[in-house]
GULO-790293 format. One record per residue: x, y, z of N, C-alpha, C in turn; residue in three letters. Coordinates in Angstrom, 2 decimals, padded with zeros to 5 digits. Example, Ala and Ser with C-alpha at 12.3 -4.5 7.8 and 13.67 -1.06 7.14 Angstrom:
ATOM     n_px     n_py     n_pz    ca_px    ca_py    ca_pz     c_px     c_py     c_pz  residu
ATOM   013.19  -005.69   007.80   012.30  -004.50   007.80   013.20  -003.30   007.80     ALA
ATOM   012.85  -002.25   007.08   013.67  -001.06   007.14   012.90   000.03   007.87     SER
This chain:
ATOM     n_px     n_py     n_pz    ca_px    ca_py    ca_pz     c_px     c_py     c_pz  residu
ATOM  -211.25  -023.10   022.73  -209.86  -023.58   022.63  -209.50  -023.66   021.14     MET
ATOM  -208.34  -023.14   020.79  -207.94  -023.21   019.41  -207.39  -024.59   019.08     SER
ATOM  -207.44  -024.94   017.80  -206.95  -026.21   017.34  -205.45  -026.22   017.39     GLU
ATOM  -204.83  -027.22   018.10  -203.36  -027.25   018.19  -202.70  -027.63   016.87     PRO
ATOM  -203.42  -028.39   016.00  -202.85  -028.85   014.74  -203.35  -027.99   013.59     PHE
ATOM  -202.48  -027.72   012.62  -202.95  -027.07   011.39  -202.44  -027.91   010.26     HIS
ATOM  -203.24  -027.96   009.24  -202.88  -028.75   008.05  -202.09  -027.91   007.07     PHE
ATOM  -200.96  -028.47   006.65  -200.12  -027.79   005.67  -200.33  -028.53   004.34     ASN
ATOM  -201.06  -027.95   003.42  -201.37  -028.65   002.16  -200.14  -028.95   001.28     PRO
ATOM  -199.13  -028.07   001.35  -197.94  -028.31   000.60  -197.21  -029.56   001.02     THR
ATOM  -197.20  -029.77   002.33  -196.51  -030.94   002.89  -197.43  -032.18   003.08     ARG
ATOM  -198.72  -031.91   002.89  -199.70  -033.01   003.12  -199.49  -033.60   004.49     GLN
ATOM  -199.44  -032.69   005.49  -199.21  -033.13   006.87  -199.86  -032.13   007.84     ALA
ATOM  -200.16  -032.67   009.03  -200.62  -031.85   010.13  -199.41  -031.41   010.96     TYR
ATOM  -199.37  -030.18   011.34  -198.24  -029.60   012.03  -198.64  -029.07   013.39     VAL
ATOM  -197.79  -029.32   014.33  -197.98  -028.83   015.70  -196.64  -028.26   016.15     LEU
ATOM  -196.63  -027.01   016.63  -195.40  -026.45   017.13  -195.03  -027.12   018.44     ASP
ATOM  -193.76  -027.43   018.57  -193.27  -028.04   019.86  -193.08  -026.95   020.87     GLY
ATOM  -192.75  -027.34   022.09  -192.56  -026.34   023.17  -191.39  -025.46   022.85     PRO
ATOM  -191.45  -024.23   023.34  -190.35  -023.27   023.11  -189.27  -023.53   024.12     GLU
ATOM  -188.05  -023.20   023.73  -186.90  -023.37   024.57  -185.70  -022.88   023.82     GLY
ATOM  -184.56  -023.36   024.21  -183.32  -023.00   023.52  -183.40  -023.36   022.04     GLU
ATOM  -183.96  -024.49   021.73  -184.16  -024.94   020.35  -185.64  -025.16   020.13     THR
ATOM  -186.14  -024.74   019.02  -187.56  -024.92   018.74  -187.76  -026.09   017.80     ARG
ATOM  -188.87  -026.76   018.01  -189.17  -027.92   017.19  -190.59  -027.82   016.64     TYR
ATOM  -190.81  -028.54   015.57  -192.13  -028.63   014.95  -192.40  -030.13   014.87     ARG
ATOM  -193.63  -030.50   015.23  -194.07  -031.90   015.11  -194.90  -032.02   013.81     ILE
ATOM  -194.54  -032.99   012.98  -195.20  -033.18   011.71  -195.81  -034.58   011.66     VAL
ATOM  -197.09  -034.63   011.44  -197.81  -035.90   011.34  -198.34  -036.01   009.93     VAL
ATOM  -197.76  -036.86   009.12  -198.22  -037.00   007.69  -199.67  -037.38   007.60     PRO
ATOM  -200.35  -036.72   006.65  -201.81  -037.04   006.47  -201.98  -038.52   006.12     ARG
ATOM  -201.05  -039.12   005.42  -201.15  -040.52   005.03  -201.21  -041.40   006.32     GLU
ATOM  -200.44  -041.04   007.33  -200.47  -041.74   008.62  -201.81  -041.60   009.28     PHE
ATOM  -202.34  -040.37   009.33  -203.65  -040.15   009.94  -204.73  -040.89   009.16     VAL
ATOM  -204.66  -040.90   007.84  -205.65  -041.63   007.05  -205.54  -043.10   007.33     ASN
ATOM  -204.33  -043.63   007.45  -204.17  -045.08   007.76  -204.83  -045.43   009.08     ASP
ATOM  -204.78  -044.54   010.05  -205.28  -044.79   011.36  -206.79  -044.43   011.51     GLU
ATOM  -207.20  -043.28   010.94  -208.56  -042.80   011.11  -209.47  -043.25   009.97     ALA
ATOM  -208.85  -043.68   008.82  -209.63  -044.09   007.69  -209.51  -043.10   006.55     GLY
ATOM  -209.33  -043.62   005.36  -209.21  -042.77   004.17  -210.46  -041.90   003.91     ASP
ATOM  -211.62  -042.41   004.37  -212.86  -041.66   004.12  -213.24  -040.79   005.34     ASP
ATOM  -212.34  -040.65   006.31  -212.60  -039.79   007.47  -212.72  -038.34   007.02     ALA
ATOM  -213.61  -037.61   007.67  -213.75  -036.18   007.41  -212.58  -035.44   008.06     SER
ATOM  -212.42  -034.20   007.68  -211.35  -033.40   008.31  -211.59  -033.27   009.83     GLU
ATOM  -212.84  -033.11   010.20  -213.17  -033.07   011.66  -212.77  -034.37   012.33     GLU
ATOM  -213.02  -035.53   011.68  -212.63  -036.84   012.25  -211.11  -036.95   012.36     ASP
ATOM  -210.40  -036.46   011.37  -208.93  -036.51   011.42  -208.39  -035.69   012.55     ARG
ATOM  -208.92  -034.46   012.71  -208.48  -033.62   013.82  -208.87  -034.22   015.16     LEU
ATOM  -210.00  -034.85   015.28  -210.43  -035.54   016.51  -209.46  -036.70   016.80     ALA
ATOM  -209.05  -037.43   015.79  -208.09  -038.50   015.98  -206.78  -037.94   016.48     TRP
ATOM  -206.31  -036.85   015.88  -205.04  -036.22   016.33  -205.12  -035.80   017.81     LEU
ATOM  -206.25  -035.12   018.17  -206.41  -034.69   019.55  -206.45  -035.89   020.49     ARG
ATOM  -207.18  -036.94   020.13  -207.30  -038.13   020.98  -205.96  -038.83   021.18     ALA
ATOM  -205.06  -038.71   020.16  -203.76  -039.38   020.27  -202.61  -038.43   020.54     HIS
ATOM  -202.95  -037.23   021.02  -201.89  -036.27   021.35  -200.88  -036.78   022.35     LEU
ATOM  -201.28  -037.54   023.42  -200.28  -038.06   024.30  -199.24  -039.00   023.61     PRO
ATOM  -199.67  -039.81   022.68  -198.76  -040.70   021.95  -197.86  -039.87   021.01     GLN
ATOM  -198.45  -038.83   020.39  -197.68  -037.96   019.50  -196.61  -037.23   020.32     ILE
ATOM  -196.98  -036.72   021.46  -196.01  -036.01   022.32  -194.98  -036.97   022.89     LEU
ATOM  -195.34  -038.20   023.13  -194.36  -039.21   023.58  -193.36  -039.48   022.49     SER
ATOM  -193.81  -039.55   021.24  -192.86  -039.73   020.11  -191.97  -038.50   020.01     ALA
ATOM  -192.51  -037.33   020.19  -191.71  -036.10   020.17  -190.63  -036.16   021.23     TYR
ATOM  -191.00  -036.51   022.46  -190.05  -036.56   023.58  -188.94  -037.60   023.28     SER
ATOM  -189.32  -038.76   022.79  -188.36  -039.77   022.52  -187.37  -039.30   021.44     ALA
ATOM  -187.88  -038.68   020.44  -186.99  -038.18   019.35  -186.05  -037.09   019.82     ARG
ATOM  -186.54  -036.17   020.62  -185.67  -035.07   021.05  -184.73  -035.43   022.18     THR
ATOM  -185.05  -036.56   022.86  -184.17  -036.99   023.98  -183.36  -038.22   023.65     GLU
ATOM  -183.42  -038.70   022.40  -182.60  -039.82   022.01  -183.20  -041.18   022.34     GLY
ATOM  -184.47  -041.23   022.58  -185.14  -042.49   022.90  -185.62  -043.22   021.67     GLY
ATOM  -186.32  -044.35   021.91  -186.89  -045.14   020.85  -188.36  -044.81   020.64     TRP
ATOM  -188.78  -044.85   019.40  -190.18  -044.64   019.06  -190.70  -045.89   018.41     VAL
ATOM  -191.76  -046.46   018.97  -192.32  -047.68   018.46  -193.36  -047.41   017.37     LYS
ATOM  -193.50  -048.34   016.44  -194.52  -048.23   015.41  -195.88  -048.27   016.06     ASP
ATOM  -196.84  -047.53   015.55  -196.82  -046.77   014.30  -196.33  -045.34   014.52     PRO
ATOM  -195.98  -044.97   015.78  -195.63  -043.60   016.14  -194.31  -043.13   015.52     TRP
ATOM  -193.57  -044.10   014.95  -192.30  -043.73   014.31  -192.57  -042.89   013.04     SER
ATOM  -193.80  -042.83   012.60  -194.19  -042.04   011.46  -194.35  -040.55   011.82     ARG
ATOM  -194.35  -040.23   013.11  -194.39  -038.84   013.57  -193.00  -038.26   013.43     VAL
ATOM  -192.88  -037.13   012.76  -191.64  -036.48   012.50  -191.43  -035.33   013.44     LEU
ATOM  -190.17  -035.03   013.78  -189.83  -033.86   014.57  -188.76  -033.11   013.81     VAL
ATOM  -189.03  -031.81   013.58  -188.07  -030.99   012.84  -187.61  -029.83   013.69     GLU
ATOM  -186.33  -029.56   013.59  -185.76  -028.41   014.32  -186.03  -027.17   013.45     GLU
ATOM  -186.42  -026.09   014.11  -186.74  -024.82   013.45  -185.68  -023.81   013.79     ILE
ATOM  -185.28  -023.05   012.82  -184.29  -021.97   013.10  -184.92  -020.84   013.89     ASP
């Protein structure tokens, strides 16, 4: 299975493409958020494991943002961007 998240060093964030449809979205999880949750000294493998383990919460934040719902902390730090 391929890794759903990829790290973008320019943005200092982990990126996951959202589902395809009429409008495309990208889910952006700042590395600072992952470090706050997984630990500043976490390895890259540990960070990716944390992201995979919390994918349901990340996708819930995605759904709330794209459907006009509320996102509770700490998941409000998950960003959703529209892609052309």
